[in-house]
C-alpha positions in Angstrom: 32.2 61.0 21.4 30.1 61.2 18.3 31.8 58.2 16.8 31.3 56.3 20.1 27.6 57.0 20.0 27.3 55.9 16.4 29.1 52.6 17.2 26.9 52.0 20.2 23.7 52.6 18.1 25.0 50.2 15.4 25.9 47.6 18.0 22.4 47.8 19.5 20.7 47.5 16.1 22.8 44.6 15.1 22.1 42.9 18.4 18.4 43.3 17.9 18.6 42.0 14.4 20.5 38.8 15.6 17.8 38.2 18.2 15.0 38.2 15.7 13.1 34.9 15.6 13.9 33.0 12.4 10.3 33.0 11.4 10.1 36.8 11.8 13.2 37.1 9.7 11.8 34.8 7.0 8.6 36.9 6.8 10.6 40.1 6.4 12.7 38.6 3.7 9.6 37.6 1.7 8.1 41.1 2.2 11.2 42.7 0.9 11.4 40.4 -2.1 7.7 40.7 -3.2 6.3 43.8 -4.8 3.4 45.8 -3.1 1.0 44.4 -5.7 2.1 40.8 -4.9 1.7 41.3 -1.2 -1.7 42.9 -1.6 -2.9 40.1 -4.0 -1.7 37.5 -1.5 -3.3 39.2 1.5 -6.7 39.7 -0.2 -7.2 36.0 -0.9 -8.7 33.7 1.7 -5.9 32.2 3.8 -6.3 28.6 2.5 -6.4 29.7 -1.1 -3.4 32.1 -0.7 -1.2 29.4 0.9 -2.3 26.7 -1.6 -1.7 29.0 -4.6 1.8 30.0 -3.5 2.9 26.4 -2.7 4.0 25.4 -6.2 5.1 28.9 -7.3 7.1 31.1 -5.0 6.8 28.5 -2.3 9.0 26.1 -4.3 11.6 28.8 -4.8 11.4 29.6 -1.0 11.9 25.9 0.0 14.9 25.6 -2.4 16.5 28.8 -1.4 15.8 28.8 2.4 15.1 25.3 3.6 17.6 23.5 1.3 20.4 26.1 1.7 23.6 24.3 2.9 25.1 27.6 3.9 22.3 28.7 6.2 20.0 26.2 7.9 18.8 28.5 10.6 15.1 28.4 9.7 15.1 24.6 9.1 16.8 24.0 12.5 14.4 26.3 14.2 11.4 24.4 13.0 13.1 21.1 13.7 13.5 22.2 17.3 9.8 22.7 17.4 9.1 19.2 16.1 8.4 20.1 12.5 10.6 18.4 9.9 8.8 18.2 6.6 9.6 21.1 4.3 6.0 21.4 3.1 4.8 21.8 6.6 7.4 24.5 7.4 6.5 26.3 4.2 2.8 26.1 5.1 3.4 27.7 8.5 5.6 30.4 7.0 3.0 31.5 4.4 0.1 31.1 6.7 2.0 33.4 9.1 2.7 35.9 6.3 -1.0 36.0 5.4 -2.0 36.7 9.0 0.7 39.3 9.4 -0.4 41.2 6.3 -4.0 41.1 7.5 -3.0 42.4 11.0 -3.9 39.1 12.7 -2.0 37.2 15.3 0.3 34.6 13.8 -0.5 32.3 16.7 2.4 29.9 16.0 1.4 27.6 18.8 -2.0 26.8 17.3 -0.4 26.3 13.9 2.1 23.9 15.4 -0.6 22.0 17.2 -2.7 21.7 13.9 0.3 20.5 11.9 1.3 17.9 14.5 -2.3 16.6 14.6 -2.2 16.2 10.8 1.1 14.4 11.0 -0.2 12.1 13.7 -3.3 11.3 11.7 -1.2 10.6 8.6 1.1 8.3 10.5 -1.8 6.3 11.9 -3.3 5.9 8.4 0.1 5.0 7.0 0.7 2.4 9.7 -2.7 0.8 9.1 -2.2 0.8 5.3 1.3 -0.7 5.5 -0.1 -3.5 7.8 -2.7 -4.2 5.1 0.0 -4.2 2.3 2.2 -6.6 4.3 -0.7 -9.1 4.3 -0.9 -8.8 0.5 2.9 -9.2 0.2 3.0 -12.3 2.4 -0.1 -13.8 0.7 0.7 -13.4 -3.0 3.7 -14.6 -5.0 4.9 -14.5 -8.6 2.6 -16.6 -10.7 -0.5 -15.9 -8.7 -3.6 -14.4 -10.3 -5.4 -11.5 -8.5 -8.0 -8.9 -8.9 -7.1 -5.2 -8.7 -9.8 -2.5 -8.3 -9.0 1.1 -9.2 -11.0 4.3 -9.2 -11.5 6.0 -12.5 -11.7 9.8 -12.6 -13.5 12.1 -14.9 -10.6 11.9 -17.4 -11.2 8.2 -17.8 -7.9 7.5 -16.0 -7.6 4.8 -13.4 -5.8 6.3 -10.4 -4.6 5.3 -6.9 -5.2 6.6 -3.4 -2.5 6.9 -0.7 -4.8 5.2 1.8 -7.4 3.3 -0.4 -9.4 1.8 2.5 -9.8 5.3 4.1 -10.4 7.3 1.0 -14.2 7.2 1.1 -14.1 5.7 -2.4 -16.9 3.2 -3.1 -16.3 0.9 -6.1 -18.8 1.3 -8.9 -18.9 -1.5 -11.6 -20.1 0.9 -14.3 -17.4 3.5 -13.8 -14.4 2.0 -12.1 -11.8 -0.5 -13.3 -11.5 -4.1 -12.4 -8.3 -5.9 -13.6 -7.7 -9.6 -13.5 -3.9 -10.0 -13.6 -1.1 -12.4 -13.3 1.8 -11.4 -11.0 4.9 -11.5 -13.2 7.3 -9.9 -10.8 7.4 -9.4 -7.0 10.6 -7.7 -6.1 12.3 -8.4 -2.8 11.0 -6.0 -0.2 13.6 -3.5 0.9 11.4 -1.0 2.7 7.7 0.0 2.9 8.1 3.0 0.6 7.8 0.8 -2.5 5.6 -2.3 -2.4 5.0 -2.5 -6.1 4.6 -5.6 -8.3 4.5 -6.2 -12.1 1.1 -7.5 -13.3 0.2 -8.9 -16.7 -3.4 -7.9 -17.6 -5.6 -11.0 -18.3 -8.9 -9.2 -18.5 -10.5 -5.8 -17.8 -14.1 -4.9 -17.2 -13.7 -1.7 -19.3 -11.8 -1.0 -22.4 -10.3 2.3 -23.3 -9.5 3.3 -19.7 -6.0 4.6 -19.1 -4.1 3.2 -16.1 -2.0 6.0 -14.4 -2.2 8.0 -17.6 -1.0 5.1 -19.8 -3.0 3.4 -22.6 -3.3 -0.3 -21.8 -5.0 -3.4 -23.0 -5.2 -7.1 -22.3 -1.8 -8.7 -22.5 0.1 -5.5 -21.4 2.2 -5.4 -18.2 1.4 -2.8 -15.6 2.7 -1.8 -12.2 0.4 -2.4 -9.2 1.1 -1.5 -5.6 0.1 -3.4 -2.5 -0.2 -0.1 -0.6 -2.1 1.9 -3.2 -4.5 -0.6 -4.8 -7.4 -2.7 -3.5 -6.4 -6.4 -4.1 -8.8 -9.3 -4.0 -8.6 -13.0 -4.6 -10.0 -14.7 -7.7 -13.3 -16.2 -6.7 
């Protein structure tokens, strides 16, 4: 009789464990892995800072171990069933939920899903608009054409690129930003919209000593420009 009761209790406990939601199980696994000091430090930060700070540290380990685990895709499939597919978005929800749990707040998964999906929709709209703009460049310019490329220059004197340059809020400043006059030396055949880059020989620059994407360049050098990431203009 005693053994029967023990087996019954174990069966019930194991049944409860198997019915745990994958998100709850993921949170418990992190709580077991972290020390009390780590949990306390994470909980005491503002939620946005806590989630941001963990993203490239333990968050990277978590994504590799849990979301890219070929032997157990339970958590990944769970979020996929909710319409969330990107690993960064899943990770964001997991650590936001952990922060709320540690601070005795409601995880409110529905509102998190709604927010992430709104971000995804906005990003898709911006990307579609930007790809349409890039296609116009691609159809218009060919190898041998001369164009102008405008690039923002940051505080490190480095010319950078924006994912959505026309929606970045950036306003070109002649005294700070870079204007390159260049000759298109190579325009690869377009395979997909993820890479719409071209090779450009620098004919002139409005500023010397400015790095382009962390690279020292000068007139005569060849650089890579991208129809999606740069502002392109005709020679007037």
